[in-house]
PyMOL Python script that loads the backbone (N, CA, C, O; Angstrom):
from pymol import cmd

cmd.read_pdbstr("""\
ATOM      1  N   MET A   1     115.834  99.057  91.336  1.00  0.00           N
ATOM      2  CA  MET A   1     114.153  99.344  91.634  1.00  0.00           C
ATOM      3  C   MET A   1     113.820 100.086  92.605  1.00  0.00           C
ATOM      4  O   MET A   1     114.380  99.868  93.680  1.00  0.00           O
ATOM      5  N   ILE A   2     112.710 101.292  92.511  1.00  0.00           N
ATOM      6  CA  ILE A   2     112.522 102.172  93.773  1.00  0.00           C
ATOM      7  C   ILE A   2     111.231 101.576  94.411  1.00  0.00           C
ATOM      8  O   ILE A   2     110.448 100.971  93.678  1.00  0.00           O
ATOM      9  N   TRP A   3     110.995 101.704  95.612  1.00  0.00           N
ATOM     10  CA  TRP A   3     109.777 101.278  96.293  1.00  0.00           C
ATOM     11  C   TRP A   3     109.441 101.911  97.454  1.00  0.00           C
ATOM     12  O   TRP A   3     110.309 102.444  98.146  1.00  0.00           O
ATOM     13  N   THR A   4     107.891 101.921  97.853  1.00  0.00           N
ATOM     14  CA  THR A   4     107.653 102.573  98.871  1.00  0.00           C
ATOM     15  C   THR A   4     107.096 101.808  99.973  1.00  0.00           C
ATOM     16  O   THR A   4     106.338 100.858  99.776  1.00  0.00           O
ATOM     17  N   SER A   5     107.432 102.176 101.069  1.00  0.00           N
ATOM     18  CA  SER A   5     107.014 101.361 102.783  1.00  0.00           C
ATOM     19  C   SER A   5     106.973 102.307 103.187  1.00  0.00           C
ATOM     20  O   SER A   5     107.248 103.464 102.866  1.00  0.00           O
ATOM     21  N   TRP A   6     106.311 101.399 104.560  1.00  0.00           N
ATOM     22  CA  TRP A   6     106.651 102.237 105.876  1.00  0.00           C
ATOM     23  C   TRP A   6     107.920 101.604 106.619  1.00  0.00           C
ATOM     24  O   TRP A   6     108.268 100.432 106.474  1.00  0.00           O
ATOM     25  N   VAL A   7     108.540 102.511 107.407  1.00  0.00           N
ATOM     26  CA  VAL A   7     109.740 101.915 107.986  1.00  0.00           C
ATOM     27  C   VAL A   7     109.684 102.784 109.427  1.00  0.00           C
ATOM     28  O   VAL A   7     109.716 104.015 109.408  1.00  0.00           O
ATOM     29  N   TYR A   8     109.627 102.274 110.255  1.00  0.00           N
ATOM     30  CA  TYR A   8     109.162 102.835 111.948  1.00  0.00           C
ATOM     31  C   TYR A   8     108.564 103.728 111.918  1.00  0.00           C
ATOM     32  O   TYR A   8     108.900 104.783 112.457  1.00  0.00           O
ATOM     33  N   ASP A   9     107.303 103.515 111.154  1.00  0.00           N
ATOM     34  CA  ASP A   9     106.082 104.406 111.530  1.00  0.00           C
ATOM     35  C   ASP A   9     106.198 105.725 110.442  1.00  0.00           C
ATOM     36  O   ASP A   9     105.439 106.691 110.508  1.00  0.00           O
ATOM     37  N   VAL A  10     107.233 105.591 109.483  1.00  0.00           N
ATOM     38  CA  VAL A  10     107.400 106.475 108.683  1.00  0.00           C
ATOM     39  C   VAL A  10     107.078 106.144 107.013  1.00  0.00           C
ATOM     40  O   VAL A  10     107.618 105.120 106.592  1.00  0.00           O
ATOM     41  N   TYR A  11     106.465 106.720 106.295  1.00  0.00           N
ATOM     42  CA  TYR A  11     106.426 106.621 104.819  1.00  0.00           C
ATOM     43  C   TYR A  11     107.553 106.888 104.160  1.00  0.00           C
ATOM     44  O   TYR A  11     108.124 107.963 104.342  1.00  0.00           O
ATOM     45  N   THR A  12     108.027 105.967 103.316  1.00  0.00           N
ATOM     46  CA  THR A  12     109.354 106.115 102.873  1.00  0.00           C
ATOM     47  C   THR A  12     109.503 105.660 101.361  1.00  0.00           C
ATOM     48  O   THR A  12     108.749 104.807 100.893  1.00  0.00           O
ATOM     49  N   GLN A  13     110.419 106.212 100.680  1.00  0.00           N
ATOM     50  CA  GLN A  13     110.921 105.719  99.457  1.00  0.00           C
ATOM     51  C   GLN A  13     112.262 104.862  99.456  1.00  0.00           C
ATOM     52  O   GLN A  13     113.143 105.199 100.246  1.00  0.00           O
ATOM     53  N   GLY A  14     112.405 104.111  98.876  1.00  0.00           N
ATOM     54  CA  GLY A  14     113.585 103.156  99.069  1.00  0.00           C
ATOM     55  C   GLY A  14     114.127 102.731  97.847  1.00  0.00           C
ATOM     56  O   GLY A  14     113.312 102.825  96.930  1.00  0.00           O
ATOM     57  N   VAL A  15     115.237 102.292  97.519  1.00  0.00           N
ATOM     58  CA  VAL A  15     116.015 101.774  96.526  1.00  0.00           C
ATOM     59  C   VAL A  15     116.576 100.489  96.777  1.00  0.00           C
ATOM     60  O   VAL A  15     116.940 100.288  97.936  1.00  0.00           O
ATOM     61  N   ALA A  16     116.768  99.314  95.706  1.00  0.00           N
ATOM     62  CA  ALA A  16     117.438  98.644  95.539  1.00  0.00           C
ATOM     63  C   ALA A  16     118.164  97.962  94.687  1.00  0.00           C
ATOM     64  O   ALA A  16     117.394  97.939  93.727  1.00  0.00           O
ATOM     65  N   TYR A  17     119.194  97.332  94.323  1.00  0.00           N
ATOM     66  CA  TYR A  17     119.804  97.319  93.300  1.00  0.00           C
ATOM     67  C   TYR A  17     119.852  95.907  92.867  1.00  0.00           C
ATOM     68  O   TYR A  17     119.812  95.037  93.737  1.00  0.00           O
ATOM     69  N   SER A  18     119.948  95.523  91.387  1.00  0.00           N
ATOM     70  CA  SER A  18     120.277  94.114  91.065  1.00  0.00           C
ATOM     71  C   SER A  18     121.398  93.773  91.140  1.00  0.00           C
ATOM     72  O   SER A  18     122.111  94.412  90.366  1.00  0.00           O
ATOM     73  N   THR A  19     122.011  92.908  91.833  1.00  0.00           N
ATOM     74  CA  THR A  19     123.873  92.756  91.555  1.00  0.00           C
ATOM     75  C   THR A  19     124.029  91.978  90.281  1.00  0.00           C
ATOM     76  O   THR A  19     125.066  92.051  89.621  1.00  0.00           O
ATOM     77  N   GLY A  20     122.948  91.191  89.910  1.00  0.00           N
ATOM     78  CA  GLY A  20     122.868  90.349  88.549  1.00  0.00           C
ATOM     79  C   GLY A  20     122.618  91.069  87.529  1.00  0.00           C
ATOM     80  O   GLY A  20     122.742  90.758  86.344  1.00  0.00           O
ATOM     81  N   GLY A  21     122.217  92.165  88.035  1.00  0.00           N
ATOM     82  CA  GLY A  21     121.768  92.944  86.547  1.00  0.00           C
ATOM     83  C   GLY A  21     120.562  92.456  86.101  1.00  0.00           C
ATOM     84  O   GLY A  21     120.339  93.083  85.066  1.00  0.00           O
ATOM     85  N   THR A  22     119.943  91.929  86.239  1.00  0.00           N
ATOM     86  CA  THR A  22     118.616  91.303  85.941  1.00  0.00           C
ATOM     87  C   THR A  22     117.660  91.266  87.027  1.00  0.00           C
ATOM     88  O   THR A  22     118.037  91.328  88.197  1.00  0.00           O
ATOM     89  N   LEU A  23     115.950  91.128  86.569  1.00  0.00           N
ATOM     90  CA  LEU A  23     115.257  90.953  87.725  1.00  0.00           C
ATOM     91  C   LEU A  23     115.084  89.863  88.479  1.00  0.00           C
ATOM     92  O   LEU A  23     114.159  89.797  89.288  1.00  0.00           O
ATOM     93  N   ASP A  24     115.818  89.041  88.325  1.00  0.00           N
ATOM     94  CA  ASP A  24     116.032  88.154  88.998  1.00  0.00           C
ATOM     95  C   ASP A  24     116.986  87.917  90.206  1.00  0.00           C
ATOM     96  O   ASP A  24     117.003  87.043  91.073  1.00  0.00           O
ATOM     97  N   GLY A  25     117.775  88.998  89.962  1.00  0.00           N
ATOM     98  CA  GLY A  25     118.514  89.545  91.373  1.00  0.00           C
ATOM     99  C   GLY A  25     119.771  88.881  91.095  1.00  0.00           C
ATOM    100  O   GLY A  25     120.265  88.627  89.996  1.00  0.00           O
ATOM    101  N   PRO A  26     120.195  88.648  92.206  1.00  0.00           N
ATOM    102  CA  PRO A  26     120.105  89.023  93.443  1.00  0.00           C
ATOM    103  C   PRO A  26     119.913  90.563  93.524  1.00  0.00           C
ATOM    104  O   PRO A  26     120.366  91.316  92.662  1.00  0.00           O
ATOM    105  N   TRP A  27     119.025  91.107  94.907  1.00  0.00           N
ATOM    106  CA  TRP A  27     118.891  92.228  95.042  1.00  0.00           C
ATOM    107  C   TRP A  27     119.517  92.778  96.424  1.00  0.00           C
ATOM    108  O   TRP A  27     119.542  92.127  97.468  1.00  0.00           O
ATOM    109  N   VAL A  28     119.977  93.977  96.271  1.00  0.00           N
ATOM    110  CA  VAL A  28     120.641  94.546  97.506  1.00  0.00           C
ATOM    111  C   VAL A  28     119.896  95.719  97.993  1.00  0.00           C
ATOM    112  O   VAL A  28     119.731  96.647  97.201  1.00  0.00           O
ATOM    113  N   GLN A  29     119.378  95.813  99.300  1.00  0.00           N
ATOM    114  CA  GLN A  29     118.509  96.790  99.514  1.00  0.00           C
ATOM    115  C   GLN A  29     119.386  97.835 100.485  1.00  0.00           C
ATOM    116  O   GLN A  29     119.890  97.531 101.566  1.00  0.00           O
ATOM    117  N   GLU A  30     119.458  99.468  99.668  1.00  0.00           N
ATOM    118  CA  GLU A  30     120.205 100.315 100.387  1.00  0.00           C
ATOM    119  C   GLU A  30     119.346 100.766 101.889  1.00  0.00           C
ATOM    120  O   GLU A  30     118.153 101.044 102.007  1.00  0.00           O
ATOM    121  N   LYS A  31     120.125 100.733 102.657  1.00  0.00           N
ATOM    122  CA  LYS A  31     119.680 100.967 104.388  1.00  0.00           C
ATOM    123  C   LYS A  31     119.017 102.066 104.634  1.00  0.00           C
ATOM    124  O   LYS A  31     118.031 102.085 105.370  1.00  0.00           O
ATOM    125  N   VAL A  32     119.638 103.403 103.863  1.00  0.00           N
ATOM    126  CA  VAL A  32     118.956 104.489 104.098  1.00  0.00           C
ATOM    127  C   VAL A  32     117.847 105.248 102.695  1.00  0.00           C
ATOM    128  O   VAL A  32     118.167 105.472 101.527  1.00  0.00           O
ATOM    129  N   PRO A  33     116.716 105.453 103.285  1.00  0.00           N
ATOM    130  CA  PRO A  33     115.603 106.110 102.213  1.00  0.00           C
ATOM    131  C   PRO A  33     116.287 107.133 101.287  1.00  0.00           C
ATOM    132  O   PRO A  33     117.126 107.867 101.808  1.00  0.00           O
ATOM    133  N   ILE A  34     116.022 107.267  99.955  1.00  0.00           N
ATOM    134  CA  ILE A  34     116.195 108.157  99.075  1.00  0.00           C
ATOM    135  C   ILE A  34     115.406 109.416  99.178  1.00  0.00           C
ATOM    136  O   ILE A  34     115.858 110.421  98.630  1.00  0.00           O
ATOM    137  N   THR A  35     114.456 109.462  99.719  1.00  0.00           N
ATOM    138  CA  THR A  35     113.636 110.783  99.849  1.00  0.00           C
ATOM    139  C   THR A  35     113.674 111.344 101.546  1.00  0.00           C
ATOM    140  O   THR A  35     114.058 110.573 102.426  1.00  0.00           O
ATOM    141  N   PRO A  36     113.304 112.527 101.812  1.00  0.00           N
ATOM    142  CA  PRO A  36     112.540 112.727 103.050  1.00  0.00           C
ATOM    143  C   PRO A  36     111.594 111.926 103.685  1.00  0.00           C
ATOM    144  O   PRO A  36     110.855 111.132 103.102  1.00  0.00           O
ATOM    145  N   PRO A  37     111.618 112.118 104.765  1.00  0.00           N
ATOM    146  CA  PRO A  37     110.507 111.208 105.640  1.00  0.00           C
ATOM    147  C   PRO A  37     108.733 111.751 105.123  1.00  0.00           C
ATOM    148  O   PRO A  37     108.140 112.809 104.916  1.00  0.00           O
ATOM    149  N   ASN A  38     108.489 110.526 105.103  1.00  0.00           N
ATOM    150  CA  ASN A  38     106.836 110.711 104.430  1.00  0.00           C
ATOM    151  C   ASN A  38     106.719 111.245 103.004  1.00  0.00           C
ATOM    152  O   ASN A  38     105.880 112.069 102.638  1.00  0.00           O
ATOM    153  N   TYR A  39     107.693 110.660 102.215  1.00  0.00           N
ATOM    154  CA  TYR A  39     107.390 110.695 100.685  1.00  0.00           C
ATOM    155  C   TYR A  39     107.383 109.466 100.155  1.00  0.00           C
ATOM    156  O   TYR A  39     107.997 108.567 100.729  1.00  0.00           O
ATOM    157  N   GLY A  40     106.708 109.237  99.011  1.00  0.00           N
ATOM    158  CA  GLY A  40     106.516 107.750  98.552  1.00  0.00           C
ATOM    159  C   GLY A  40     106.070 107.958  97.207  1.00  0.00           C
ATOM    160  O   GLY A  40     106.174 109.006  96.570  1.00  0.00           O
ATOM    161  N   HIS A  41     105.528 106.799  96.795  1.00  0.00           N
ATOM    162  CA  HIS A  41     105.056 106.240  95.416  1.00  0.00           C
ATOM    163  C   HIS A  41     105.987 107.085  94.162  1.00  0.00           C
ATOM    164  O   HIS A  41     105.353 107.772  93.360  1.00  0.00           O
ATOM    165  N   GLY A  42     107.436 106.998  94.052  1.00  0.00           N
ATOM    166  CA  GLY A  42     108.107 107.635  93.234  1.00  0.00           C
ATOM    167  C   GLY A  42     108.039 107.268  91.984  1.00  0.00           C
ATOM    168  O   GLY A  42     107.845 106.056  91.886  1.00  0.00           O
ATOM    169  N   MET A  43     108.138 107.956  90.738  1.00  0.00           N
ATOM    170  CA  MET A  43     108.272 107.627  89.478  1.00  0.00           C
ATOM    171  C   MET A  43     109.484 108.252  88.786  1.00  0.00           C
ATOM    172  O   MET A  43     109.625 109.467  88.926  1.00  0.00           O
ATOM    173  N   LEU A  44     110.375 107.575  88.060  1.00  0.00           N
ATOM    174  CA  LEU A  44     111.355 108.520  87.431  1.00  0.00           C
ATOM    175  C   LEU A  44     110.730 108.409  85.996  1.00  0.00           C
ATOM    176  O   LEU A  44     110.093 107.471  85.516  1.00  0.00           O
ATOM    177  N   PHE A  45     111.125 109.782  85.357  1.00  0.00           N
ATOM    178  CA  PHE A  45     111.064 110.239  83.990  1.00  0.00           C
ATOM    179  C   PHE A  45     111.893 111.362  83.918  1.00  0.00           C
ATOM    180  O   PHE A  45     112.161 112.180  84.798  1.00  0.00           O
ATOM    181  N   ARG A  46     112.407 111.271  82.307  1.00  0.00           N
ATOM    182  CA  ARG A  46     112.735 112.620  81.489  1.00  0.00           C
ATOM    183  C   ARG A  46     111.883 113.245  81.049  1.00  0.00           C
ATOM    184  O   ARG A  46     110.923 112.775  80.438  1.00  0.00           O
ATOM    185  N   THR A  47     112.162 114.874  81.371  1.00  0.00           N
ATOM    186  CA  THR A  47     111.518 115.722  80.717  1.00  0.00           C
ATOM    187  C   THR A  47     111.592 115.863  79.209  1.00  0.00           C
ATOM    188  O   THR A  47     112.257 115.066  78.547  1.00  0.00           O
ATOM    189  N   LEU A  48     111.087 116.614  78.792  1.00  0.00           N
ATOM    190  CA  LEU A  48     111.131 117.009  77.244  1.00  0.00           C
ATOM    191  C   LEU A  48     112.594 117.339  76.848  1.00  0.00           C
ATOM    192  O   LEU A  48     113.004 116.977  75.746  1.00  0.00           O
ATOM    193  N   ASN A  49     113.352 117.977  77.661  1.00  0.00           N
ATOM    194  CA  ASN A  49     114.930 118.375  77.840  1.00  0.00           C
ATOM    195  C   ASN A  49     115.685 117.334  78.027  1.00  0.00           C
ATOM    196  O   ASN A  49     116.875 117.513  77.770  1.00  0.00           O
ATOM    197  N   GLY A  50     115.216 115.773  78.580  1.00  0.00           N
ATOM    198  CA  GLY A  50     116.144 115.036  78.774  1.00  0.00           C
ATOM    199  C   GLY A  50     116.644 114.997  80.389  1.00  0.00           C
ATOM    200  O   GLY A  50     117.348 114.014  80.623  1.00  0.00           O
ATOM    201  N   GLN A  51     116.462 115.683  81.280  1.00  0.00           N
ATOM    202  CA  GLN A  51     116.556 115.732  82.671  1.00  0.00           C
ATOM    203  C   GLN A  51     115.560 114.828  83.380  1.00  0.00           C
ATOM    204  O   GLN A  51     114.330 114.771  83.394  1.00  0.00           O
ATOM    205  N   LEU A  52     116.559 114.126  83.975  1.00  0.00           N
ATOM    206  CA  LEU A  52     115.820 112.792  84.834  1.00  0.00           C
ATOM    207  C   LEU A  52     115.592 113.533  86.147  1.00  0.00           C
ATOM    208  O   LEU A  52     116.427 114.179  86.781  1.00  0.00           O
ATOM    209  N   LEU A  53     114.099 113.287  86.487  1.00  0.00           N
ATOM    210  CA  LEU A  53     113.389 113.834  87.698  1.00  0.00           C
ATOM    211  C   LEU A  53     113.054 112.608  88.419  1.00  0.00           C
ATOM    212  O   LEU A  53     113.462 111.494  88.089  1.00  0.00           O
ATOM    213  N   MET A  54     112.206 112.884  89.532  1.00  0.00           N
ATOM    214  CA  MET A  54     111.475 111.713  90.259  1.00  0.00           C
ATOM    215  C   MET A  54     110.192 112.595  90.340  1.00  0.00           C
ATOM    216  O   MET A  54     110.185 113.823  90.253  1.00  0.00           O
ATOM    217  N   ALA A  55     109.264 111.905  90.494  1.00  0.00           N
ATOM    218  CA  ALA A  55     107.848 112.478  90.924  1.00  0.00           C
ATOM    219  C   ALA A  55     107.775 111.709  92.375  1.00  0.00           C
ATOM    220  O   ALA A  55     108.464 110.697  92.506  1.00  0.00           O
ATOM    221  N   ALA A  56     106.997 112.141  93.420  1.00  0.00           N
ATOM    222  CA  ALA A  56     106.746 111.415  94.533  1.00  0.00           C
ATOM    223  C   ALA A  56     105.739 112.538  95.124  1.00  0.00           C
ATOM    224  O   ALA A  56     105.606 113.685  94.697  1.00  0.00           O
ATOM    225  N   HIS A  57     105.012 111.886  96.288  1.00  0.00           N
ATOM    226  CA  HIS A  57     104.013 112.728  96.903  1.00  0.00           C
ATOM    227  C   HIS A  57     104.613 112.501  98.372  1.00  0.00           C
ATOM    228  O   HIS A  57     105.258 111.539  98.791  1.00  0.00           O
ATOM    229  N   SER A  58     104.141 113.867  99.143  1.00  0.00           N
ATOM    230  CA  SER A  58     104.112 113.551 100.592  1.00  0.00           C
ATOM    231  C   SER A  58     102.659 113.335 101.196  1.00  0.00           C
ATOM    232  O   SER A  58     101.849 112.714 100.508  1.00  0.00           O
ATOM    233  N   HIS A  59     102.253 113.850 102.540  1.00  0.00           N
ATOM    234  CA  HIS A  59     100.943 113.553 102.764  1.00  0.00           C
ATOM    235  C   HIS A  59     100.877 114.854 103.872  1.00  0.00           C
ATOM    236  O   HIS A  59     101.860 115.358 104.416  1.00  0.00           O
ATOM    237  N   LYS A  60      99.638 115.206 104.032  1.00  0.00           N
ATOM    238  CA  LYS A  60      99.219 116.476 104.940  1.00  0.00           C
ATOM    239  C   LYS A  60      97.923 116.442 105.097  1.00  0.00           C
ATOM    240  O   LYS A  60      97.088 116.224 104.219  1.00  0.00           O
ATOM    241  N   ASP A  61      97.650 116.763 106.779  1.00  0.00           N
ATOM    242  CA  ASP A  61      96.548 117.014 107.036  1.00  0.00           C
ATOM    243  C   ASP A  61      96.052 118.461 106.757  1.00  0.00           C
ATOM    244  O   ASP A  61      96.654 119.441 107.196  1.00  0.00           O
ATOM    245  N   ILE A  62      95.061 118.535 106.097  1.00  0.00           N
ATOM    246  CA  ILE A  62      94.499 119.971 105.855  1.00  0.00           C
ATOM    247  C   ILE A  62      93.063 119.927 106.295  1.00  0.00           C
ATOM    248  O   ILE A  62      92.194 119.193 105.825  1.00  0.00           O
ATOM    249  N   ASN A  63      92.909 120.938 107.399  1.00  0.00           N
ATOM    250  CA  ASN A  63      91.366 120.935 107.874  1.00  0.00           C
ATOM    251  C   ASN A  63      90.576 119.746 108.240  1.00  0.00           C
ATOM    252  O   ASN A  63      89.347 119.715 108.302  1.00  0.00           O
ATOM    253  N   GLY A  64      91.574 118.538 108.535  1.00  0.00           N
ATOM    254  CA  GLY A  64      90.947 116.989 108.601  1.00  0.00           C
ATOM    255  C   GLY A  64      91.039 116.272 107.803  1.00  0.00           C
ATOM    256  O   GLY A  64      90.879 115.095 108.124  1.00  0.00           O
ATOM    257  N   GLU A  65      91.331 116.579 106.405  1.00  0.00           N
ATOM    258  CA  GLU A  65      91.135 116.045 105.241  1.00  0.00           C
ATOM    259  C   GLU A  65      92.740 115.429 104.797  1.00  0.00           C
ATOM    260  O   GLU A  65      93.589 116.309 104.653  1.00  0.00           O
ATOM    261  N   TYR A  66      93.055 114.426 104.643  1.00  0.00           N
ATOM    262  CA  TYR A  66      94.358 113.747 104.323  1.00  0.00           C
ATOM    263  C   TYR A  66      94.431 113.751 102.721  1.00  0.00           C
ATOM    264  O   TYR A  66      94.033 112.960 101.865  1.00  0.00           O
ATOM    265  N   ARG A  67      95.065 114.895 102.683  1.00  0.00           N
ATOM    266  CA  ARG A  67      95.819 115.212 101.164  1.00  0.00           C
ATOM    267  C   ARG A  67      97.200 114.491 100.743  1.00  0.00           C
ATOM    268  O   ARG A  67      98.026 114.008 101.517  1.00  0.00           O
ATOM    269  N   ARG A  68      97.250 114.524  99.529  1.00  0.00           N
ATOM    270  CA  ARG A  68      98.706 113.891  98.853  1.00  0.00           C
ATOM    271  C   ARG A  68      99.288 115.153  98.165  1.00  0.00           C
ATOM    272  O   ARG A  68      98.634 115.876  97.414  1.00  0.00           O
ATOM    273  N   ILE A  69     100.590 115.341  98.501  1.00  0.00           N
ATOM    274  CA  ILE A  69     101.122 116.681  97.611  1.00  0.00           C
ATOM    275  C   ILE A  69     101.955 116.143  97.053  1.00  0.00           C
ATOM    276  O   ILE A  69     102.648 115.248  97.535  1.00  0.00           O
ATOM    277  N   PRO A  70     102.064 116.726  95.595  1.00  0.00           N
ATOM    278  CA  PRO A  70     103.181 116.221  94.644  1.00  0.00           C
ATOM    279  C   PRO A  70     104.550 116.903  94.939  1.00  0.00           C
ATOM    280  O   PRO A  70     104.608 117.831  95.746  1.00  0.00           O
ATOM    281  N   HIS A  71     105.619 116.456  94.305  1.00  0.00           N
ATOM    282  CA  HIS A  71     106.937 116.680  94.542  1.00  0.00           C
ATOM    283  C   HIS A  71     107.627 116.421  93.247  1.00  0.00           C
ATOM    284  O   HIS A  71     107.294 115.432  92.595  1.00  0.00           O
ATOM    285  N   LEU A  72     108.710 117.354  92.748  1.00  0.00           N
ATOM    286  CA  LEU A  72     109.696 116.600  91.733  1.00  0.00           C
ATOM    287  C   LEU A  72     110.924 117.129  92.455  1.00  0.00           C
ATOM    288  O   LEU A  72     111.116 118.193  93.044  1.00  0.00           O
ATOM    289  N   PHE A  73     111.821 115.908  92.199  1.00  0.00           N
ATOM    290  CA  PHE A  73     113.027 116.045  92.558  1.00  0.00           C
ATOM    291  C   PHE A  73     114.488 115.463  91.457  1.00  0.00           C
ATOM    292  O   PHE A  73     114.691 114.455  90.780  1.00  0.00           O
ATOM    293  N   GLU A  74     115.140 116.519  91.710  1.00  0.00           N
ATOM    294  CA  GLU A  74     116.470 116.063  90.838  1.00  0.00           C
ATOM    295  C   GLU A  74     116.756 114.749  90.907  1.00  0.00           C
ATOM    296  O   GLU A  74     116.458 114.112  91.918  1.00  0.00           O
ATOM    297  N   VAL A  75     117.422 114.124  89.757  1.00  0.00           N
ATOM    298  CA  VAL A  75     118.026 112.753  90.382  1.00  0.00           C
ATOM    299  C   VAL A  75     118.963 112.442  89.236  1.00  0.00           C
ATOM    300  O   VAL A  75     118.778 112.528  88.022  1.00  0.00           O
ATOM    301  N   ASP A  76     120.264 111.968  90.102  1.00  0.00           N
ATOM    302  CA  ASP A  76     121.358 111.683  89.581  1.00  0.00           C
ATOM    303  C   ASP A  76     121.673 109.929  89.288  1.00  0.00           C
ATOM    304  O   ASP A  76     121.738 109.156  90.244  1.00  0.00           O
ATOM    305  N   VAL A  77     121.816 109.547  88.138  1.00  0.00           N
ATOM    306  CA  VAL A  77     122.213 108.387  88.166  1.00  0.00           C
ATOM    307  C   VAL A  77     123.725 108.279  87.578  1.00  0.00           C
ATOM    308  O   VAL A  77     124.146 107.138  87.385  1.00  0.00           O
ATOM    309  N   ALA A  78     124.402 109.156  87.340  1.00  0.00           N
ATOM    310  CA  ALA A  78     125.871 109.052  86.598  1.00  0.00           C
ATOM    311  C   ALA A  78     126.905 108.288  87.300  1.00  0.00           C
ATOM    312  O   ALA A  78     127.937 108.145  86.646  1.00  0.00           O
ATOM    313  N   GLY A  79     126.888 107.679  88.647  1.00  0.00           N
ATOM    314  CA  GLY A  79     127.711 106.822  89.111  1.00  0.00           C
ATOM    315  C   GLY A  79     126.795 105.465  89.343  1.00  0.00           C
ATOM    316  O   GLY A  79     125.889 105.173  88.562  1.00  0.00           O
ATOM    317  N   ASN A  80     127.114 104.705  90.450  1.00  0.00           N
ATOM    318  CA  ASN A  80     126.649 103.324  90.443  1.00  0.00           C
ATOM    319  C   ASN A  80     125.368 103.298  91.421  1.00  0.00           C
ATOM    320  O   ASN A  80     124.812 102.267  91.799  1.00  0.00           O
ATOM    321  N   LYS A  81     124.985 104.652  91.775  1.00  0.00           N
ATOM    322  CA  LYS A  81     123.818 104.798  92.526  1.00  0.00           C
ATOM    323  C   LYS A  81     122.826 105.628  92.185  1.00  0.00           C
ATOM    324  O   LYS A  81     123.102 106.515  91.377  1.00  0.00           O
ATOM    325  N   LEU A  82     121.617 105.547  92.652  1.00  0.00           N
ATOM    326  CA  LEU A  82     120.574 106.390  92.543  1.00  0.00           C
ATOM    327  C   LEU A  82     120.679 107.596  93.155  1.00  0.00           C
ATOM    328  O   LEU A  82     120.739 107.387  94.367  1.00  0.00           O
ATOM    329  N   VAL A  83     120.733 108.783  92.906  1.00  0.00           N
ATOM    330  CA  VAL A  83     121.001 109.834  94.160  1.00  0.00           C
ATOM    331  C   VAL A  83     119.888 110.887  93.885  1.00  0.00           C
ATOM    332  O   VAL A  83     119.908 111.533  92.837  1.00  0.00           O
ATOM    333  N   VAL A  84     119.169 111.017  94.578  1.00  0.00           N
ATOM    334  CA  VAL A  84     117.855 111.958  94.873  1.00  0.00           C
ATOM    335  C   VAL A  84     118.575 113.495  95.212  1.00  0.00           C
ATOM    336  O   VAL A  84     119.284 113.522  96.218  1.00  0.00           O
ATOM    337  N   GLY A  85     118.451 114.574  94.547  1.00  0.00           N
ATOM    338  CA  GLY A  85     118.983 115.654  94.910  1.00  0.00           C
ATOM    339  C   GLY A  85     117.943 116.446  95.026  1.00  0.00           C
ATOM    340  O   GLY A  85     116.799 115.998  95.109  1.00  0.00           O
ATOM    341  N   LYS A  86     118.323 118.163  95.053  1.00  0.00           N
ATOM    342  CA  LYS A  86     117.161 119.232  95.276  1.00  0.00           C
ATOM    343  C   LYS A  86     115.847 119.066  94.398  1.00  0.00           C
ATOM    344  O   LYS A  86     115.617 118.662  93.258  1.00  0.00           O
ATOM    345  N   PRO A  87     115.016 119.612  95.553  1.00  0.00           N
ATOM    346  CA  PRO A  87     113.541 119.814  94.853  1.00  0.00           C
ATOM    347  C   PRO A  87     113.648 120.697  93.325  1.00  0.00           C
ATOM    348  O   PRO A  87     114.420 121.634  93.120  1.00  0.00           O
ATOM    349  N   HIS A  88     112.620 120.100  92.301  1.00  0.00           N
ATOM    350  CA  HIS A  88     112.973 120.444  91.191  1.00  0.00           C
ATOM    351  C   HIS A  88     111.845 121.622  90.890  1.00  0.00           C
ATOM    352  O   HIS A  88     110.697 121.178  90.856  1.00  0.00           O
ATOM    353  N   ARG A  89     111.974 123.048  90.667  1.00  0.00           N
ATOM    354  CA  ARG A  89     111.083 124.007  90.340  1.00  0.00           C
ATOM    355  C   ARG A  89     111.030 124.368  88.694  1.00  0.00           C
ATOM    356  O   ARG A  89     111.808 125.053  88.030  1.00  0.00           O
ATOM    357  N   PRO A  90     110.201 123.876  88.421  1.00  0.00           N
ATOM    358  CA  PRO A  90     110.138 124.429  86.590  1.00  0.00           C
ATOM    359  C   PRO A  90     109.696 125.705  86.556  1.00  0.00           C
ATOM    360  O   PRO A  90     109.570 126.287  85.479  1.00  0.00           O
TER     361      PRO A  90
END
""", "prot")
cmd.dss("prot")
cmd.show_as("cartoon", "prot")
cmd.util.cbc("prot")
cmd.orient("prot")
């Protein structure tokens, strides 16, 4: 499960794993965020070619206006952990 929250005044994306394999858990939270600081509200999806990506957004102040900036990241789930890789450039 991926989720977004504030950690030490930094907006971040985290991940937790169900050790029971169900929504009932129990759940283990990874200690290290999976994205750079100030990225969040991630969503995993597959492209039409089957590549797994994560969409997320960062924040930026542009001339006094608070904007969300969309980003895409490559994702690997081949092991037993979700690993967010380099930015995806279509």
